[in-house]
TISE-566666 format. One record per residue: x, y, z of N, C-alpha, C, O in turn. Coordinates in steps of 0.02 Angstrom, whole numbers, plus 50000, padded with zeros to 5 digits. Layout:
<recs>
XYZXYZXYZXYZ;...
</recs>
This chain:
<recs>
488004985449004488444983149057488514988349113488614986449171;488444994749096488595000049145488134999749205488325002049259;487524997049197487064996949253487294992249308487034992449364;487784987849293488034983149343488534986349391488684983549443;488784992249373489264995549417488904999049474488315000749469;489254999849529488965002849588488725009949574489085013949543;488125011549597487835018149584488185023749623488165029549603;488495021949680488765027149724489455029549703489735033949736;489725027049650490395029149628490375036549609489955038449568;490825040649637490805047849622491015049349550491455046049522;490685054249520490865056549453491375062149459491465065149512;491705063549404492225068749404491955075449426492295079149462;491345077149404491055083649421490905084449495490795090049519;490905078949533490785079249605491425080149645491395080849706;491995080049612492635080249647492905087449648492875090949597;493165089449705493435096249714494135096549684494625094649717;494195098849624494835099149590495335103649626495925102049631;495095109349652495555114049684495895110949745496475112249759;495515106849783495815103549841496365098749819496885098349851;496245095149765496765090649740497365094449714497935092349724;497245100049681497795104049654498245106649710498855106949703;497935108449766498335110849823498815105449847499385106849863;498575099249849499005093749870499545092349819500125091049838;499375092449755499875091349703500425096649706501015095049702;500215102949713500705108349717501165107549777501765108849773;500875105449833501285104349894501825099149880502395100149900;501655093849845502155088749829502685091549781503275090249790;502465095249731502935097949681503425102749714504005103049696;503175106549763503605111549796504075108449847504495111949876;504015101949858504515098249897504975094849847504825089349822;505535097849832505985095349780506285088649800506505087649857;506295083949752506525077149768506945074249711506745069349680;507515077249696507955074249645508195067449668508275066149727;508305062949620508495056149636509125055649677509215050849715;509575060549670510205060249706510175063649775510695064749806;509575065149798509495068149865509015063949907508435065849916;509255058249933508825054049975508545057850036507995056250060;508915062750060508685066550118508045070450101507595070950143;508015073350041507415077050021506835072350005506255073950018;506995066649976506485061549963506175059250029505575058250033;506595058450080506345056450146505855061550174505365059650207;505985067950162505535073050187504845072450156504335073350190;504815070850091504165069950059503815063650085503215063750098;504195058250094503895052150120503665053250192503155050350213;504025057250231503795059150298503115062650294502655061250332;503065067250246502445071050236501865066350220501315067250245;501995061450177501465056650159501255052650221500665051750234;501745050250259501585046450320501145050650367500655048150394;501335056850376500965061150421500245062250398499795063250439;500125062150332499455063150307498985057350325498375058050322;499275051550343498885045750363498865044850439498625039750464;499125049850475499165049350548498465048250578497995051950563;498405043250621497775041850655497285037750614496755035950640;497455036150552497005032150510497195024750514497775023050527;496715020250505496835013050514497185009850454496885005750419;497805011750444498205008750390498845005950419499065008050473;499145001350383499794998750402500315002050357500255001850296;500825005050387501335008650349502005005250360502215003850417;502345003850305503025000950308503505005450271503395007050212;504015007450303504515011950274505155007950260505415004450304;505405008450199506045005250181506555010750173506495014950128;507065010950216507525016650218507925017450153508025012650116;508155023450143508605024750087509275021350100509475020550158;509615019450047510285016550053510655017149987510345017849934;511315016849991511735017049931511605023149888511665022949826;511415028649920511285034849883510615035049848510475039849812;510185029949859509525029749827508995031549879509065030149938;508455034649855507905036649899507545030749929507575025149903;507185032049984506815026850019506175024849983506015027249929;505805020350017505185017649990504655017650045504815017550104;504025017750024503475017950071502905013450046502705013849988;502655009150090502085004750075501525006450124501625006350185;500935008050098500355009550139499815004450122499635003750063;499565000850172499064995750159498434996950200498464998550260;497874996250167497214996950199496834990450189496674988550132;496704986950243496374980450239495844979850295495934976050342;495294983750290494794983550342494404976950340494414973350290;494074975450395493654969450397493114970050344492794975250337;493024964550308492514964550256492794964250186492444962450139;493444965950178493754965050112494174958650113494374956350166;494294955950055494634949450053495004948649987494884952249939;495444943749985495804942149924496464945849918496674949349964;496784944949861497414948449848497294955949842496764957949817;497764959949864497654967249862497694970149792498014967349747;497354975849783497464980049725498074984349740498114987549793;498554984549694499174988149705499214994149659499144993549598;499315000049689499455006149650500165008249667500335008949726;500575009349617501265011049632501525016549587501385016849527;501915021049618502215026549582502865028749614503045026149667;503205033449583503835035849612503765043249630503355046849603;504195045349677504195052349698504835056049680504875062149690;505335052449655505945055849635505855059049566505435056849527;506245064249553506215067749489506915068649460507415067249494;506945070949399507595072149366507865079249381508405080949358;507485083249418507655090249426508065091549489507885089249544;508615095149481509055096649538508715101049589508255104849573;508935100449651508705105049703508885112149684509445113549662;508405116649691508505123549671508165125349606508115131149588;507915120249570507565121449507506945125749517506785130049476;506595124649573505985128449586506115135949592505685139949574;506695137849617506855144949623506885148249554506715154049546;507105144349504507145146949436506495146049398506325149949353;506125140749415505525139049377504975136849425504835130849430;504665141549461504155139849510503525137149478503415137849418;503105134149519502455131649496502055137449466502025142849496;501765136349408501415141849373500785139049340500795133749308;500245142749348499605140749319499445145249259499445151349265;499325142149202499165145949141498575142449106498665137249074;497995145249113497405142149082497285135149109497205134249169;497275130249065497165123349086497815119849104497805113849117;498365123449104499005120249118499275122249187499225128049208;499555117349222499905118549284500615116149274500745110149268;501085120949274501795119449261502165118449327501995121349378;502665114249325503095113249383503565107449372503375102449341;504185107849397504665102449387504445095949422504345095849483;504365090749383504165084249411503415083249417503195077949438;503015088249398502285087749408501975082549361501515078949381;502215082149300501955077449251502245070449262501895065449258;502895070249276503255063949285503595063849354504165066149361;503235061049406502535059349401502175061049467501765057149492;502335066949494502065068549560501305069349561500985067549610;501015071849506500285072449505499955065649511499495064749550;500205060749472499915054049474500025050549540499575047449567;500635051049567500775047849631500375050949687500135047449732;500285057549684499865060849735499145058449730498835056949781;498865058149670498175056149662498065049049688497565047649720;498535044549675498465037749700498465037649776498055034249808;498935041349806498985041649879498385044949910498115042549960;498165050549881497605054249909496945050449900496505050849942;496885046649845496285042549835496225037449891495685036449919;496775034249908496765029449963496605033050029496195030650068;496925038750040496815042250103496075044050113495805043450168;495755046250059495045048050064494595042050075494095042350111;494765036550044494385030350055494425028250128493935026350158;495035028550155495145026650225494785031550272494445029450319;494865037950259494575043150302493815042450306493515043750358;493495040450251492765039650249492545032950278491945031750285;493015028550294492845022050321492535017350270492175012750288;492675018550206492405014250154492755007450154493345006950171;492385002350136492664995550135492714993350062492214991950030;493324992950036493414990849967493314983249960493344979650010;493214980849899493124973649890493734969549912493664963949937;494314972349902494934968949922495404974049953495314980049943;495914971849990496384976650019496704981049965496744979249907;496934986949986497264991649941497964993049967498064994250026;498444992749921499124994749938499335000449892499235000149831;499635005449921499965010749882500705010449897500915010349955;501105010349844501825009749851502155015749817501995017349760;502625018949852503005024549825503745023049832503975020949885;504125024249778504855023449783505215029749762504925034249732;505855030049779506245036049768506845035149723507315039049726;506845029849681507425028749638507235026549567507645023749531;506615027849546506385025649480506765029049424506935025849374;506905035449432507225039149378507945037049365508235038949315;508235033249410508915030649401508905023049392509415019749401;508325020249373508285013249356508015008649410508005002549400;507785011449466507495007549522507975002149547507764996449557;508625003749558509094998549579508934995449646509014989349656;508694999449694508534996749760507814994449765507664989849803;507374997449728506654996049737506404990249695505854987749708;506774987949646506524982749601506304976549640505774973749626;506704974449688506524968349726505864969249762505444964749762;505764975149793505124976449827504544976649778504014973849792;504644979849721504124980249671503904973349648503304971949644;504374969049635504214962349610503854958249664503404954349648;504064959049726503724955449780503004957849789502544953749796;502904964449790502234967149798501794965249739501214963349748;502064965749679501674964149619501484956749617500934955049596;501934952349638501804945149636501204943349679500854938549664;501084947149732500534945649776499914949749764499434949449803;499904953649709499344958149695498854955049645499054951149602;498214956949651497714954849603497824958349536497764955249483;497984964649538498154968549479498554974649501498554976449560;498904977749453499364983249469499164989249427499104988849366;499074994949461498905001249428499475006149437499715007149493;499705009049382500285013449383500075020449359499925021249300;500065025449403499855032149384500415036449354500475042349369;500815033249310501295037149271500905041949226500295040949216;501235047049198500865051849158500525048749097500785044049067;499945051549081499555049349022499745053548963499795059748968;499855050348906500035053848845499455053848796498945050548807;499535057548744499035057848690498385060948717498415065248760;497815058848691497175061948709496975060348780497145054948805;496615064848814496355063348881495965056748881495585055348835;496085052748932495755046348938496185040548913495985034748919;496775042048886497205036848860497605033648916497865037148959;497655026948914498075023248961498575019048922498525018448861;499055016248957499605012648925499535005148939499485003048997;499535001148886499454993848894500074990048870500074983848871;500594993548850501214990248830501784995248831501685001148814;502374993048850502974997148847503554992848823503584986848837;504004995948786504614992348766505064991148827505014994648877;505484986148821506014985148871506594989748857506664992448802;507004990648907507554995448902508214992248921508274989048974;508714993048878509394990948893509864996848882509735001248841;510394996848920510875002448915511574999648918511734995148957;512015002448875512705000048871513195005848867513045011248843;513805004448891514375008848881514885005148839515054999448855;515145008348787515685005548748516285010148756516245016148744;516845007348778517455011248790518015008448746518195002648751;518275012748704518825010748659519485013348687519535019248707;519985008948689520665010748711521135010148651521255004648626;521395015748630521855015748573522565017348595522765015548651;522945020548552523645022448567523715029748546523565031648490;523965033948592524035040948577524695042248540525185038648548;524685047548500525295049748465525195056848441524645059648446;525715059848415525685066748388525325066448321525505062548277;524805070548314524395070348253524765072648191524595070748135;525285076848201525655079348143526295075448130526445073548074;526695074348184527355071348176527345063848166527735061248125;526915060248201526905052948194526195050248203526075045848245;525745052848162525045050748168524965043248160524555040248195;525335040248114525235033148099525465028548156525305022648157;525845031248203526035027248261525455026448310525455021948351;524955030748304524395030548350523835026048325523825023948267;523375024648370522765020848354522185024748384522105024848445;521785027848342521275032548366520685028948398520325025148365;520575030248462519995027448496519355030548469518825027248467;519385036848449518795040148421518595036948354518005035848341;519095035548313518945032248250518615025448262518135023548228;518875021848310518585015348328517855016148350517405012648327;517745020848396517065021848422516595024248367516015022348366;516845028448321516425030948267516175025248223515605025448200;516585020248212516375014548172515825010548208515365008048176;515885009948273515365006548311514715010548311514165007748307;514775017148315514175021348312513795020148247513185019248248;514145020048192513825019148128513485012248124512925011748097;513805007148149513515000448147512894999948192512394996948172;512935002848251512375002448299511775006348273511215003848273;511895012548251511345016648226511025013548164510435014348152;511425009948124511165006848063510665001348079510244999648037;510694998648139510224993348158509504995948163509034991948163;509425002448168508745005348166508385003748101507775003648098;508775002448048508485000847983508374993347973507994991347929;508684989248014508644982048004508254978348058508024972748047;508184981348116507824978148172507124981048177507054986948195;506614977048162505934979548162505644980548231505194984548240;505894976848281505594976948347506044980348399505974979048459;506494984548377506934987948424507174994548395507164995648335;507384999048440507685005348420508345006248457508455003448511;508795010148425509465011048451509645018448451509485022048403;509955020748504510165027748507510825028348542510895026248600;511315031248508511945032948541511845039948569511815044848533;511795040248636511595046348669512145050948691512055057048696;512735048148705513305052248726513935049848691514015043848678;514375054548676515025053048646515555057048684515485063148692;516065053748708516605057148745517275054348721517345048348710;517755058748715518415056248696518875061848674518665067348658;519515060148674520025064848650520225070048700519885071248750;520785073348685521035078648728521145085148689520915090448710;521515084648632521655090548591521645088448517521715082648500;521555093448475521505092048404522145089148375522125085548325;522715090748406523345088348379523605081948412524195080248406;523155078448447523345072148480522895066548454522285067148456;523185061048431522795055148414522515052348480522905050748525;521855051848487521565050248552521615042848569521505038448528;521795041648631521865034748654521255032348694521245026648717;520745036748703520165034648742519535038048714519525044048700;519015034048706518365036748684517825032248713517925026248723;517245035248724516695031548757516025033848729515925039748714;515565029248721514875030848703514405027248750514575022148780;513795030048756513265026648793512695025348744512495029748706;512435019348747511945017048698511295015048733511305011648784;510745017348705510075015748731509735011248680509715012748621;509465005548704509105000848661508414999648690508344998448750;507894999948648507214998448668506974992548626507054992548565;506684987448658506474981448623505754979748641505554980448699;505364977348592504654976048602504514969648641504014969248676;504954964648635504824958248669505464955548697506014957748679;505404950548742505984948148778506464944348734507074944748743;506204940648685506654936948640507094941748602507694940648595;506804947148577507194952248542507704955448589508284956448571;507474957148649507914960348698508514955948714509084958248714;508384949648729508934945148747509424944148690510034943948701;509164943748629509604942948571510054949048561510644948448547;509764954948570510144961148559510634962448615511184965048603;510454960648676510924961248732511534956948719512104959148727;511414950648699511974946148684512404948948627513014948348628;512074951848578512444954648521512874960548541513444961248518;512614964748584513004970448608513594968248649514154970648640;513484963548694514024961248738514564957548700515134956848723;514384955048640514864951248600515264955648553515684953148514;515154962148554515514966548508516264966348521516494966048578;516644966448467517364966048471517674972048434517324975248395;518314973548445518624979148410518594978248334518644972648309;518514983748299518504983548226519204984848199519414981548151;519554989648229520234991248206520764987048240520624983448288;521374987548215521934983848243522234987648303522224993748305;522504983748350522854986448408522414991148450522654995948479;521774989648452521294993448493520944988548539520764982948520;520834990748600520464986648648519774989648660519714995748664;519254985448664518574987848672518264984648734518274978548742;517984988948778517604986548836516864987848823516674993248800;516444982848838515714983648832515404981848899515504976348925;515034986548927514704985448991513964987148985513784991748948;513544983549022512844985149023512394979149016512614973449023;511754980349003511264975048998510564977749005510464983849000;510074973349016509384975249023509274978649091509504976249142;508914984249090508694987349152507974985449166507814983249221;507534986149117506834984249125506614979749068506724981449009;506314974149083506054969749031505454972848997505144977349025;505274970448938504674973148904504034971848943503964966848978;503574976448937502904975948965502454974248906502294978548865;502244967948902501874965448845501124966248856500874965948912;500764967248802500034967648804499754960548804499534957948753;499774957548862499554950648871498794950248875498444955348878;498534944048875497814943048883497564945848949497014948548952;497974945349001497794948049067497764955649065497314958649096;498234958649030498224965949023497614968248984497294973249001;497454964648931496874966448890496234965948931495794970348926;496174960748973495574960049015495524965849064494974968449075;496084967849094496084973449140495894979949103495514983949130;496164980849044495994986849005495254986948986494934992148993;494984981348963494284981148942493824982549002493314985848994;494004980049060493604981549120493644989049136493144991949156;494224991949127494314999149139493915003249089493615008349106;493915001049027493545004648975492795004548991492455009548981;492534998849014491824998449033491675002849093491155006149095;492125002949141492035007149199492045014549180491635018449204;492515016449137492555023449114491915025449078491675031049087;491645020949038491015022449004490455023749054490055028249045;490435019649107489935020649160490005027449193489515030649212;490635029749200490775036149233490725042049184490805047749205;490605040649121490565045949071491245048849053491295054649036;491765044649057492445046849044492715043748979492535038148963;493135047348942493445044448882493945039048902494215039248957;494065034348857494555029148871494825026448805494445024948759;495485025948802495835023048745496495020348769496685021448826;496835016648727497475013648747498015015448698497895017048640;498635015048723499225016248681499805012148708499755009248762;500345011948670500965008848693501505014148693501445019148658;502025013048731502555018048738503245014848733503345009148752;503715018848707504405016648706504745017848772505235014448789;504485022648811504755023948878504565018548926504055015148916;504955017648978504835012349027504595015149093504625021149105;504335010649136504135012549203504235006449248504445001149226;504075007349312504105001649358503574996449341503614990749364;503074998449301502574993649279502884988149237502604982649234;503454989549204503794984249165503974978349210503904972549189;504204979749270504404974249316503804969949333503854963749334;503244973149348502644969449368502374965349310502174959549319;502354968249251502094964749192502534958849174502284953649152;503184959549183503654954249163503584948049205503794942649183;503304948649265503204942649306502484940149299502264935949339;502124942649249501484939849232500884942949265500334940049263;500954948749297500384951849330500014956449282500314959349237;499344957049290498964961849250499134968949270499064970749328;499364972949222499594979749236499234984549190499164983349130;499004990149218498754995749178499155001849198499175003749257;499475004949149499935010449161499645016849131499125016649098;499975022449145499755028849115499115031449145498735034849110;498985029949209498365032149241498425039149271497955041549302;498995042349263499085049049289498765054349245498405052749197;498885060649262498575066149226498875066949156499465065449145;498475069449111498735071249045499145077649051499075081549097;499575078549001500005084348999500565083148950500475079548901;501145086148963501715085348918502345087748953502315090849007;502915086348922503535089248945503905085248998504265088149039;503835078648999504215074649046504965076049036505225075548981;505305077849090506025079249090506195085549049506775086549031;505705089749035505815095748995505585101949032505195101449079;505825107749011505665113949047504935115949040504685119849081;504585113348989503875115148982503415109949016502825109649000;503685106049061503295100749094502665103549127502685108549164;502095100249114501465102549142500945097049140501005092249103;500425097849181499835093649177499245097949154499265104049158;498725094549130498105097949112497625097649171497445092249194;497425103449196496995103849255496345100049244496065097149290;496105100149182495465097049167495475089449172494945086249170;496065086449180496105079149185496205076749257496215070749269;496275081349304496395079349374495795075749403495855070149427;495215078949402494615075849431494415069449395494245064549429;494425069049328494265062749295494715057049315494485051349325;495365058449322495825053049343495685051049415495715045049432;495545055849458495395054149528494765049949532494735045149571;494255051749493493635047849493493755040749468493475036049496;494165040049416494305033349390494685029149440494525023249450;495195032049472495575028349522495125025849579495155020049599;494715030349604494255028549659493805022749637493715017949675;493535023149578493075017949554493425011349545493145006049560;494035011449520494405005149510494555001649576494574995549579;494645005549628494795002549693494175000449731494204996149775;493605003549715492995002449754492464998249719491994995949752;492504997249654491984993649618492124986149616492614983949587;491694982349647491764975049645491654972449575491994967849553;491174975349540491024973049472491634974149426491814969749387;491954979949432492554981249393493084975949409493394973249363;493204974649473493734970049492493574962849470494034959149452;492954960949471492764954349446492904953849371493154948649347;492764959149335492914959149263493664959249250493914956149204;494034962949292494744964249281495164957949290495644956949253;494984953749338495414948049353495094941449333495394936149342;494484941649305494164935649279493884930949331493604925749314;
</recs>
């Protein structure tokens, strides 16, 4: 099959890794925490400027409600046709402004460390730079290309979800350069859905020594819910549960009248997700004279390994073989904006970013040896007509 792919597709060994690393480092050194739309705007300004004078259409969606802005770049030269190929990533990170002063970008052997580099500035940069190079060379892809960047993914994509779903609905297929896990060459073909809840117990305060029985402990109430929720990890085969935060009480000698937990639920399919969301929202107080508030719901629906996803993956595997690159697939419990696109029935391939480790952790890094292979694969997916014919049937 490999002989059917275009001969001119560049191989990883032909790509200047150092030039790409310079661009990745530039992005990492522009800090973009989710709660700083002003800093996110500076990075999006930088991206816009990199396309100055090139024949692309750029649409900027301003930041609002404390969330970072969004950027859509489209290349549709004469000669390409059909629905666009969509590559989408985020530029916001979980790291506060000033983190770089404490933990600057550092190169150690095959590792390049930096806050936000793995999740997911390296991948978003490669997607953007791949398009820029295609445009700069005047290449004509089989179909239009859109690159989409948002600045609120790490906080649930509250403002960008509508844009993501609209862009995905009109796309032939969706490529997400989120970080790649496991062995080099691995991509993601399924992700669990994500729901999040807050449970707040309201009890009655009293003196713990003098009149303890007059009180109603909110912490005791919340503790019983914690035990029940965590126990569902043993009974629910297609979901996981985690009580991630516990807050409550004032002093050891006071029966607490307020306690709160936050619960994270991951579900493999929509039926399971909907059932568990309903179950959580239906929770009632266990103890007497206690009031319970339950807030929350689904943030991202499950990304299922559908027949369309499998076809896209198999086309990618054949293309990778032609390029001499490893290729394998995995599923993840973590979510991405790819969940939104997959949930509306679009073919999605996720995890196309660089390999590495440490998402949201101080040892966050990418593997330098995976930069050029990922760049070569992205370029080929956007430029190979044979790949695209296989990918969308």
